N, C-alpha and C positions, 0 to 999 in steps of 0.2 A: 861673791860680790862683783858687781859690774865694773867695767874698766872705762877709763877715759878714752873717748873716741879720738882716733888719729886725725880726724877732720876738724877738731876743735882748734881755734886760734884765740889766744889771749893777747889783746892788742892795747897797749897803753894809750890813753886819750887825755889830752889836756882839759877838755871840756866835760868828759863823762867818767873820769877815773880809769876804768878799764872796759873794753868791749870784748865780750865772749861771743864768737861767731862759729857756727858749724857749716862748712861748705857743702856737706852732703844733704842736709835737710833745710838749710837756710835760716835756722833759728838764731836770733840775736838777743843778747842780754847786756844791759848796762850795769856795771858793778862798781860800787863805791870803793875807793882806795882802802878804806878801813875794813872792807869785807872780802878782799881778794885772797887772803891767806889760804882758806880751804880749797879754793880752786887751783892755786899753785900746788898745793899738796897733792891733789888728785892728779894733776898733770905730771907730777914727779913720782907717781905710784907710791905715795905715802898715805898713811891713815889720816883722813881729814878730820878736822875739828868742826863737824857739821852734823845736823840732826838727820834721823832717818827720813823724816818728811822731806827735807831738802834733797836728800839722795833720790828719793822717789820722784820728786819734781824734775830733777836733772835727767833722770832716766826717761821720764815721759816726754821730755823735750829733745831727747836723742843725744845729749851731751855725754851721758854714760850709756854704754852698750854691753850687750852680752858678748861672750867669747865668740870670735869669728863673725860677729854681726857686721863689723866694718867691711870685712872681705866679701860677705854676701851682698851688702849694699853696693859695693863697687862692682861686683859681677852683674847685679841687676842694672846698674847704670850703663855699663858697657853693652849689655844685651839690648837695652833700649836704643842706644846709639846705633848699633849694628842693624837692629830691626828696621829703623827708619831709613838707614842708608841703602838697604837692600830690598826695599819694598817695591816690587815690580808693578804695583798698581798706579804709581805716581812717577811721571817723567818730567824733568825740568830741562828745558832747552834754552840756551842763549844763542840767538841767531843773528849773526852779523850780515845783514843784507848788502852791505857795501863796506869797503875799507876807505872810500873817499870821504873827504871832510872839507867843509867850507871855512873852517877855523884854522888858526895857526897858534895854538896855545903854547906858551913858553916852556911848559913842563910835560908835554904829551909824550907818553912812552911809545905811542904809535908813530915813530919818527919818519917812516916812509910814506904812509897814507896813500897807497896806489889807488888809481881810479878803477877799481874792480867792482863790478856789480853782479849780484846774483841773477841768474837767468831761470827760465821756466824748467829747464832740464834738471837743475839742481833742486829747485822747489819740489818737483815730482819725486826726486830721490829722497828728499827729506820726508815727504808724506809716507813713502814706502818704509823708510827707516822707523818711523813712529808706528806704523801699522804692524811691523814685525813683532812688536811686543803684544802678544795675545792676551796678556793679563791687565793691560792698561785700562784704567778707569778715569784718570785725571791727567791733563797736560797743562803745564805752566810754562809760558814762553816769555823771555825777555828779548825785546828788539834792541839791537846793538849795532855799532859800527866801528870806525868812522862815524859819520852822522847818518843814522838809519832813515831819516825822513828824506834823504836824497834819493832813496829807492823805495818810495812809498808804494809803488806798484807791487813790489814783491810782498810787502807787508799785507796789502789788501788781498792779493791772490792766495797767499798761504793761509791767511786767516779764514777765508771762505772754505778752503779745503779742510782745515782743522775743525771747523764747526760742523762739517758734514760727517765727521768720524763718529758722532753720537756719544762722545765722552764729555766729561766736565772740562771746560776750557777757560783759562784765565790768561791775561797778558799784561805786561808793563813795558815801558820804553825808557831807555837811557838816551836822552837827546840834549843837544846844546840849546834847543828852544828857539833858534833863529828862524825856523821854517814853519812855525805854528800859525799858519794862515787860518782864516775862518773856515775855508773849505775843508782843510785837513782836520781841524778841531771838531767839526760837526760829525766826522766819521769815527772818532775814537770810541764812542759808546757802542756803536754797532760792531766794531772790531774787538770788543771786549777788552780794550786797553783802559784799565781802571787805575793805573798808577804810572806816574812819570817822575823820573829823576832829571832835574835841570840844574845846571851849575851857574851860580853867580858868585864870583870870588870876592865880593865886597862892593862898596859904593862905586858909582859909575867910573870915576877916574882910575881907581885901583883895578876894577874888573877889566876895563878896556886895555889897560897896559899888559894884562896877563892873558886875555882870551880875545884877541882881535880876529877879524876876518882875515882870510888869506892875503887880501890886498892891503892889510894894515888898518882897515876901517873899524870904527867902534861897533860893538855888538850889544852893549848893555840895554839900550832903550828898546831894541828889537825884541830882546828876550822878555823884558817886562811886559811889553805889549802882547807877546805870545802867551805868557802865563795868564794875563787877564782874559784873553780870548778863550783859552782852554777852560778856565773856571766858568766863564759865561755859557759855554756850549756843552759842558759835560757836568751835570749835577752831582755825579758820584765819583768824580775823579779825585785822586789823592796825589798831591804834588810834594815831593821832597826836594827842597832847594838846598843843594850841596855847595859848600864853600871849601875849595882846596887850599889848605893853609900851609904856609912856610913863614920864615921870619919876616918876610917883606909885607905880609898883610895880617899877621896874627893879632896885632894890637887893636885892630878896628872891628874884629868879628863880632864881639858881644854887642856893640852899638849897631852894627849892620843887622844882626839877628833881630834885635828889637825893632829896627826900622822895617824889615821885611814883613814881620807879623802885623805891624800897624799899617803898612802899605797895602796889604791885602785884607784889611779890616778884621784882623784876627780870625779869618776864615779857618774853621777846623780842618778843612781839606788841605791846608798848607802847613808844612813843617820846614824847619831850617836846622841844618846840622853841619858838622865839620868832617872833613877828610884830610889826611896828612899827605903832602907830596912826598913821594919816595921813588927812587929809581931801582926797582927790584931786578930788572934785567941788565943793569949797568950799561944802559944804552947812551948815557950822557945827556938824558933829557932834563935832568935837574942836578944842581951842584950840591954836594953833600954838606958844605958849610952853610947852605941856605935852608936846609931842611930841619924840621923838628923831628929828629929821628930816634933818639934814645928814649927809653921808658920813663926816665925821670922827667925829661922835658915835656913829654906828652901828658904825664900825670899832673905836673904843675899847671900846664895850660888848661886842661879840662877842669881842674879844681878852680882855677881863676875864673873861667867862664861860668861855672856853676854859681860862684859867689856873685857874679855879675848878672845873674838872672836867666842864664841859659839852661833850659830844662834838659836833664839827662837821667838815665836810669842809674841809680846809686846803689841799690841793694843787689849784690851779685845773685844771679840765678843759675840753676843747673844748665849746662850747655849740652844739648842733645844733637844739635845739627851744626855743621860747619858750612863751608862754601861748596860749590858744585864739584870741586876738584877731587873729593873723596866720597862722592855719592854715586852709587853704581849706575843709576839711570838718569844721570845728569851730564850734559855735554854742551860744549860750545861748537857751533858749526859756522865756518866762515863762508864768504861769498862763493868760493870755489868748491864748497862741500867738504872741505877738510875738517876733521874732527879733533877737538882738543878737550882737555879737562879744565883748563884755566883760561880766563879772559885774557890775562896778560901774556900767557904762553902763545897766543895766536900770532904774536910778533916774532916768534922764534921757531923755525920749522923743525928743529930737533925734538920738539915736544909734540909734534903731530902724531896722532894715533892711527889715523886712517882717513877714509873718505866715504861719504854716503853713496857714492857711485860704485864702490867696491868694498862693501862691508865684510866680505869673506877674508880680506887681508888686514883686518883690524889687528893692531899690534898689542896683544894682551900683556906681553912682557914689559913693554914701556908703560902701559897703563898701570901695571903693578907698582911703579914708582910712586904714583899718587895714592892708589887704593890701599897699599899695605906696607911697602918697603920703608916709607918715611912717615907713616901714619902714627900719630901720638898714641892712639888706642893700643897699638902693638909694641909700644916702647915701654920697657920695664921701668925705667926711671920715671916716666910720666905716670904710669899706673900706680906706682907707690907714693906719688906726691900727695901732699895733704890738701892741695887746691885742685886736684884732678877733676872733681865734679863740676867746677865752674870754669874750667879752662877748655879752650877749643884747639889747643896745640899750636896756635899761630898759623901763619900762611903756609900752606902745603908746598907752594913753589919755592919759598924761602928755605924750607926744610930740605927739599931736593937739592937745591943749589949748595947749601951748606954741607950736607952729608955726602952727596955723591960727587960734588965738584970741588969742594974745599976740604972735605974730610973732617968737618967739625961735628962730631957725633954727640957731644955733650952739651951743645948750646941749648939754652932754654928759650922758648918762643912765646911764653904766656905772660899775662899781666900780673901774676904773682902777688906777693905780699907788699910790695912797694906801694901799690895803690890801694890795697884793700882797706887799711885802716882809715885812710883819708876819706874814701867814699862812704864808709860806714858812719863816720862822724857827720858828714854832710847829710846822710840819710836820717840820722837822729835829729839833726837840726830841722829838717823838713817836717818831721813828725810834730815838733813843738809848734809849728806854724799852722797846723790844721785846727 
C-alpha cells in the first residue's frame, strides 16, 4: 500500500473545514470537517476508513506515494535547483555604475554613498569578464547604484559593447526615477532596458518625508512625471513601483496601491508592490522598533493588503531559483570593478570576492560562504523539511551573518506554516470570485 507523503499538510480552516496541500506537487483539496477522519488516519499510518477508489484518486494527486517516492522527488527538485544555478549559458550581472545618489532616504543601507563613478577601464574589464565565459548564450543585466542614471554614460557605453557580443541580451534598472528625462527615456528601448523598478513610499507627503533629495527638497512629483515620460516613450517597458514599508506608512499602502493603478490608467505595464524596511547589515539605517520585521507581522500585513484588494500570489509554488547570491554565474560589480555575490554586501568590504581587473585572485573560499557553506540546499534540516520544495531558504547574507558571525545554526529562514494556511484560504476565496 502507498504511504502518506511527507509533503502533505492538513490545515484547519474556519471557512473551508480543512485544507490538504502538498508542497511538492502543489495539489490542494478542501475537505469538509465531517470527512476529515480518513485523512487523519492516513497521516497517522492507520488503516483508513476509505474506498479503494478514493485511495487511487489520492495516489493520482500525489498525496499518497510509493516507498522512496518522496526521496526521489526531493532529489529531482534539488537537481533542478542546482542545474539552473550552475548553467554556464546564462549570466546575471548587477552593475552599480556609481555609488553616488541624489537622494537622502531615511532608511538607506548605503549609508556612505561616495561619489564614485565607473570609468571606461572598468567597463572594458567587465566586457572581458563576460567574454571569458565561452559557453555564454544569454546575459541579463540589472543597472544599479547609488542612482545609476547619474552615470548614464557608462550604461550607454557598456550596453553598446554587450550588444556587440552576439548573444541574447536583456536589461532592467533600479532607479529612484528622478532623472527620467525625455532624452533618457527615449533611449531605454534601444538599450534593451525593458523593466524598471522605481520607489514611491506612499502619497506625496509620506513619500517626501522618507525619500527627499539630498538638499531636503521633495521628490514625489518629479518621479511621477518621470514614470509618465517612460510610459510615453517606451511601449514595452514594465514598471514595478515599489513601496518600502515600515510602521510609519503601512496603513496607507492599500489605498496608495489603488491610487497608483488608477493614476496610470490601469496600464498593464505598471505594477505596485511592497518591500519591508530591514537593516540586514546592522548599519543603523533603520530602527528595529519601526520595522515590520517578524514573520507574524509580515503575514498579518500581507493578508490585510490582500483583503483590501492588493493582488499577490497566494498559491505557493515550487522554488527553483533564489537571489544572485548562490547562483554560480551571477555577480554584483561595483563602480571600482569589485565583485560581490550580494547587492547589500557591496557596502561591506569583508564580503568582496575579487575585482574584474584581477580575476586570477578571485576568492573562491569566501565565495563558498554563499555558494555552499550556508546554502539551505546543503542543510540537512532544510532538506528534510516538509515545506522544502516551496522554500528559498531565506536571505543568504542573513544566513552567513547568523551562522558564521552569531553561531545560530538552527535558525529557520523560510516562510513556513505560519503563513501557508492563511494564503491558501485566500486562494480558495479568489476561486469563488471567478
